C-alpha positions in Angstrom: -14.7 23.7 12.2 -12.3 25.1 14.7 -9.1 23.7 13.1 -8.7 25.1 9.6 -5.6 23.0 9.0 -7.4 19.7 9.2 -8.2 18.1 5.8 -11.9 18.7 5.8 -14.7 16.4 4.7 -15.8 19.2 2.3 -12.4 19.2 0.6 -12.7 15.5 0.0 -16.3 15.8 -1.1 -15.3 18.5 -3.6 -12.5 16.4 -5.0 -14.8 13.4 -5.4 -17.4 15.6 -7.1 -14.7 16.8 -9.5 -13.6 13.3 -10.3 -17.2 12.3 -10.9 -17.5 15.1 -13.4 -14.4 13.9 -15.2 -15.7 10.4 -15.2 -19.2 11.2 -16.4 -18.4 13.6 -19.1 -17.4 11.1 -21.9 -19.9 8.4 -20.8 -21.8 8.3 -24.1 -18.7 7.2 -26.0 -17.7 4.4 -23.6 -18.2 0.9 -25.1 -20.2 -1.5 -22.9 -18.5 -4.3 -24.8 -15.5 -3.9 -22.5 -17.5 -4.9 -19.4 -16.3 -8.0 -17.7 -13.3 -9.7 -16.2 -10.0 -9.7 -18.0 -6.7 -11.5 -17.6 -4.1 -8.7 -17.8 -0.4 -8.8 -18.2 2.1 -6.0 -17.7 5.8 -6.4 -18.7 8.4 -5.2 -16.2 12.1 -5.4 -17.4 11.1 -8.2 -19.8 9.2 -10.2 -17.2 5.5 -10.8 -17.7 3.4 -10.2 -14.6 -0.2 -11.6 -14.9 -3.0 -10.0 -12.9 -6.9 -9.8 -12.9 -8.5 -6.6 -14.2 -12.2 -5.8 -14.2 -14.3 -3.4 -16.2 -17.8 -2.6 -14.9 -20.5 0.0 -15.4 -21.3 2.2 -12.4 -24.4 4.2 -13.2 -23.8 5.6 -16.7 -20.0 5.2 -16.8 -17.3 2.6 -17.0 -14.9 1.8 -14.2 -11.7 -0.2 -14.3 -10.4 -2.0 -11.2 -7.2 -3.6 -10.1 -7.1 -5.9 -7.1 -5.0 -6.4 -4.0 -6.4 -9.6 -2.6 -10.1 -8.7 -1.8 -9.4 -4.9 -2.0 -10.5 -3.2 -5.1 -8.5 -0.2 -6.6 -10.9 1.6 -8.9 -10.3 4.2 -11.6 -11.3 7.8 -10.9 -12.0 8.8 -14.5 -12.5 7.1 -17.8 -12.4 8.5 -21.4 -13.1 6.7 -24.6 -12.6 7.4 -28.3 -13.7 4.5 -30.5 -11.6 1.5 -29.7 -9.4 3.6 -27.4 -10.2 3.8 -23.7 -8.1 5.4 -20.9 -8.6 4.5 -17.3 -7.3 7.2 -15.0 -6.1 6.3 -11.4 -5.6 9.7 -9.8 -4.7 8.1 -6.5 -1.6 6.7 -8.2 -1.2 9.6 -10.8 -1.3 6.8 -13.4 -3.3 6.0 -16.6 -4.0 2.6 -18.2 -4.3 3.3 -21.9 -6.0 0.6 -23.9 -7.0 -0.3 -27.5 -9.6 -3.0 -28.2 -9.2 -5.2 -31.2 -10.6 -8.6 -31.9 -11.8 -9.0 -28.4 -8.3 -8.2 -26.9 -6.9 -5.2 -25.2 -3.4 -3.8 -25.6 -1.7 -0.6 -24.6 0.4 0.6 -21.7 0.3 1.7 -18.1 1.8 5.1 -17.6 3.0 5.9 -14.1 4.2 9.0 -12.3 7.3 7.1 -11.3 9.2 4.8 -13.7 8.8 4.0 -17.4 5.5 3.0 -18.9 4.6 -0.7 -18.7 3.4 -2.5 -21.8 0.0 -4.0 -21.2 -2.3 -6.6 -22.8 -5.4 -8.5 -21.8 -7.8 -11.3 -22.9 -11.2 -12.2 -21.5 -11.0 -14.4 -18.4 -12.0 -17.9 -19.4 -15.2 -19.3 -17.9 -13.7 -22.7 -17.2 -11.1 -23.3 -14.6 -8.3 -25.8 -15.1 -8.7 -28.9 -13.0 -6.4 -29.4 -10.0 -3.5 -31.6 -10.8 -3.3 -33.1 -7.3 0.5 -33.0 -7.4 1.2 -29.6 -5.8 3.3 -29.8 -2.7 2.0 -28.2 0.5 3.6 -24.8 1.2 1.0 -23.1 3.4 2.4 -21.4 6.5 5.1 -18.9 7.4 8.6 -19.2 6.0 11.8 -17.2 6.8 13.5 -15.8 3.7 17.1 -14.8 3.4 17.4 -11.1 2.6 19.9 -8.3 2.4 18.1 -4.9 2.2 19.2 -1.3 2.4 17.3 -1.1 5.7 19.7 -3.5 7.4 17.4 -6.6 7.2 18.8 -10.1 7.1 15.5 -11.9 6.8 11.9 -11.5 5.5 8.8 -13.6 5.9 7.0 -15.5 3.1 3.4 -16.1 4.2 1.2 -18.5 2.2 -2.3 -20.0 2.2 -3.2 -22.9 -0.1 -6.2 -24.7 -1.6 -5.0 -27.6 -3.7 -2.9 -26.2 -6.6 -3.9 -22.6 -5.8 -1.8 -20.4 -3.5 -2.1 -16.9 -2.2 1.0 -15.4 -0.6 3.0 -12.3 0.3 6.5 -11.4 1.2 6.6 -9.3 4.4 9.5 -6.9 5.0 9.9 -4.3 7.7 8.3 -1.6 5.6 5.3 -3.7 4.6 4.5 -6.5 2.2 4.3 -7.1 -1.6 0.5 -7.2 -1.6 -1.4 -10.5 -2.2 0.3 -12.7 -4.8 -1.9 -15.3 -6.4 -1.2 -18.2 -8.7 -1.0 -22.0 -9.1 1.3 -25.0 -9.5 2.8 -25.2 -13.0 5.4 -27.7 -14.2 7.3 -28.1 -10.9 6.9 -24.7 -9.4 4.3 -22.2 -8.2 3.9 -19.1 -10.3 2.4 -16.2 -8.3 1.8 -12.6 -9.3 0.3 -9.3 -8.3 -0.4 -5.9 -9.8 -2.7 -3.4 -8.1 -1.6 -0.4 -10.1 1.6 -0.4 -8.1 4.4 -2.9 -7.1 4.1 -5.3 -10.1 5.6 -8.7 -9.1 6.0 -12.2 -10.5 7.2 -14.7 -7.9 8.3 -18.2 -8.9 8.4 -20.6 -5.9 10.3 -23.8 -6.4 10.5 -26.5 -3.8 14.0 -27.8 -3.0 14.9 -31.4 -2.1 15.9 -30.4 1.4 12.5 -29.0 2.2 13.4 -25.3 1.6 11.9 -23.1 -1.1 13.7 -21.1 -3.8 11.9 -17.7 -4.3 12.7 -15.7 -7.5 11.2 -12.2 -7.8 10.8 -10.8 -11.4 13.4 -13.1 -12.7 16.1 -12.2 -10.2 18.4 -14.6 -8.4 16.5 -17.0 -6.1 16.4 -16.5 -2.3 16.2 -19.5 0.1 13.2 -19.8 2.4 12.9 -22.2 5.3 9.8 -23.0 7.3 9.7 -20.9 10.5 9.7 -24.2 12.5 12.6 -25.8 10.6 16.1 -25.9 12.1 17.5 -24.1 9.1 15.3 -21.0 9.7 17.5 -19.9 12.6 20.5 -19.9 10.4 18.9 -17.5 8.0 18.3 -14.9 10.7 15.3 -13.1 12.3 13.1 -10.7 10.5 13.4 -7.1 11.8 10.9 -6.2 14.5 8.9 -3.2 13.2 8.5 -1.9 16.8 12.3 -1.7 17.3 13.5 -0.6 13.9 13.3 3.2 14.3 14.0 5.1 17.6 14.1 8.6 18.9 17.5 10.1 19.5 16.3 11.7 22.7 13.1 10.0 24.0 12.5 12.7 26.6 12.2 15.4 23.9 8.7 16.2 22.6 8.2 15.3 18.9 8.3 18.5 16.8 6.9 19.3 13.4 6.0 22.5 11.5 4.9 22.1 7.9 2.3 23.4 5.4 -1.0 21.5 4.8 -2.4 21.0 1.3 -3.9 24.5 1.3 -0.5 26.0 2.3 -1.2 26.8 5.9 1.6 26.0 8.3 0.7 23.5 11.1 2.9 23.0 14.1 3.1 20.6 17.1 2.6 23.6 19.4 -0.9 24.3 18.0 -3.8 24.2 20.4 -5.4 21.4 18.5 -2.8 18.9 19.6 -2.3 20.1 23.2 -3.0 17.3 25.7 -3.9 14.9 22.9 -2.6 11.5 22.0 -1.1 12.1 18.5 0.0 9.7 15.8 2.6 11.3 13.5 2.5 9.2 10.4 5.4 9.3 7.8 3.8 8.6 4.4 3.7 9.4 0.7 0.9 8.9 -1.8 3.4 7.2 -4.1 4.0 4.5 -1.5 2.0 1.2 -1.9 2.3 0.3 1.8 1.0 3.7 2.7 -2.1 2.8 0.7 -2.3 -0.4 2.8 -2.2 1.6 6.0 -4.5 4.5 5.2 -7.8 2.6 5.6 -6.8 1.5 9.1 -5.7 5.0 10.2 -8.9 6.5 8.8 -11.0 4.0 10.8 -8.9 4.5 13.9 -9.3 8.3 13.8 -13.0 8.2 13.4 -13.3 5.8 16.4 -11.1 7.7 18.8 -11.0 11.3 17.8 -13.8 12.2 20.3 -11.7 10.6 23.1 -8.6 12.7 22.4 -6.8 11.2 19.4 -5.3 13.2 16.6 -3.4 12.0 13.6 -0.9 14.0 11.6 0.4 12.6 8.3 3.7 14.0 7.0 3.3 13.1 3.3 6.7 13.3 1.5 6.0 13.9 -2.2 8.0 14.4 -5.4 8.6 18.0 -6.6 5.7 18.1 -9.0 3.3 16.9 -6.4 4.5 19.4 -3.9 3.7 22.1 -6.4 0.3 20.6 -7.2 -0.7 17.7 -4.9 -3.4 16.2 -7.1 -2.4 12.6 -6.3 -2.3 13.3 -2.6 -5.7 14.9 -2.7 -7.1 11.8 -4.5 -5.4 9.7 -1.9 -7.1 11.7 0.9 -10.5 11.4 -0.9 -10.1 7.7 -1.7 -9.6 6.7 1.9 -11.9 9.4 3.5 -9.1 10.9 5.6 -10.4 13.5 8.0 -7.2 14.1 9.9 -4.3 16.5 9.3 -2.1 16.0 6.2 1.0 18.0 5.8 3.6 18.4 3.0 7.2 18.5 4.5 9.2 17.9 1.3 10.5 15.2 -1.0 11.1 11.6 0.0 14.9 12.0 0.1 14.5 14.8 2.6 13.0 12.6 5.2 15.8 12.5 7.7 16.5 16.2 7.3 12.9 17.1 8.0 12.5 14.6 10.8 16.0 14.9 12.5 14.8 13.6 16.0 14.6 10.0 14.8 17.4 7.6 14.0 17.2 4.7 11.5 14.2 6.3 9.9 14.0 4.7 6.5 10.7 2.9 6.1 7.6 4.3 4.4 5.3 4.3 6.2 6.5 4.8 9.8 4.2 5.9 12.7 5.3 7.7 15.8 2.8 7.3 18.7 2.9 10.3 21.1 1.5 10.5 24.6 -0.5 13.4 25.9 2.8 15.0 26.9 4.0 15.1 23.3 6.7 12.5 23.8 7.1 9.4 21.6 6.0 6.3 23.5 6.3 3.9 20.6 7.3 3.7 16.9 5.9 1.3 14.3 7.9 0.9 11.0 6.0 -0.2 8.0 2.5 -1.6 7.6 1.3 -4.9 6.1 -1.7 -5.5 3.9 -4.4 -8.1 4.7 -2.3 -10.6 2.6 0.0 -10.9 5.6 -2.8 -12.5 7.7 -2.0 -12.7 11.4 0.8 -10.1 11.0 -1.7 -7.6 9.6 -4.1 -8.3 12.4 -1.3 -8.0 14.9 -0.2 -4.6 13.6 -3.7 -3.2 13.8 -4.1 -4.7 17.3 -0.8 -3.4 18.7 -1.3 0.2 17.4 -4.9 0.3 18.6 -3.9 -1.1 22.0 -1.2 1.5 22.4 -3.6 4.3 21.5 -6.3 3.1 24.0 -3.7 2.9 26.8 -2.4 6.4 26.1 -5.9 7.8 26.0 -6.5 6.5 29.5 -3.4 8.4 30.8 -3.7 11.9 32.3 -1.9 14.7 30.5 1.7 14.9 31.7 2.0 11.3 33.0 4.6 8.9 31.7 
């Protein structure tokens, strides 16, 4: 391959092979009795967050899986010793440690960032509680009052509903909370989500005036109004991800020069990027919304690389990952990334390492460069499929911008 700095298929294949060895080595000791669906709970600051967890046999070994809506997040290695089983999620640099006793699981989820989370689980019941028929209708898009460190005054709450059951998400400028799921219980909807990252319990209580009260992990409730309701305008408008971040000088080509995961420095002036449409993607393997975006970027690159598209991810990682980027390598392998991935520094160095942008504070953020190297559009954040039409819109807008720029001649504006 002509460009040594690109993250090669072979590197991903070697990593996957190594993970397979780790997974397969203790297979004999793994108890098949764990196989099945479990109702799990992690405890976050005293708040219980329920979530589904599944244990299956893949070939000769066990696998554990979290879920983000229909997306499955599967362990990269499993080790067992009697009643103790540990599920390793290298893409999160995290381990779910469990002990089985009397048909129940207990233990903790150890993360790279933050304190361990206490964990317990019981078998998912075969029967489903009958619908009460009393749940109010909350499906649709709502505007939520907000005050974030990114200058936002409003978010979106997006819900779908089938009787008592609701799936929903809260969409911010940097992305959403993942797909929350739950049901009507004693005068409120109790929704939750845990995919190995961003554990959240959301209690949604209808108010007499037609608004909703949204409480996240036991915090003070926020007011949400239907997007079509007169009160929504008074809350404010959610931040437009296409307008959130800007270039200080839009006539100046975007510049970067950082090492890849093998330590070789890659620069915007390299021949591989000359005359190409380039997406410069601000990311981090610790970032849940970056995990949401990676499958889209992987597909986009494979579709358009032969037509002149290049993607460069600037992955901002913590110090230990900069020294040994095991989580980032697993991130690359998990999503089959074949484009260039660079390591500029730690997350709090973002603005120092990318000084050409202003109001750059969302992970992920994608700069879309024309063939002349200048930024033609910026897209802050990225939603998951739980955001429905907003997820589809984000994919469509970025794809449309790429296709338009690929049709331009080099040097045209």
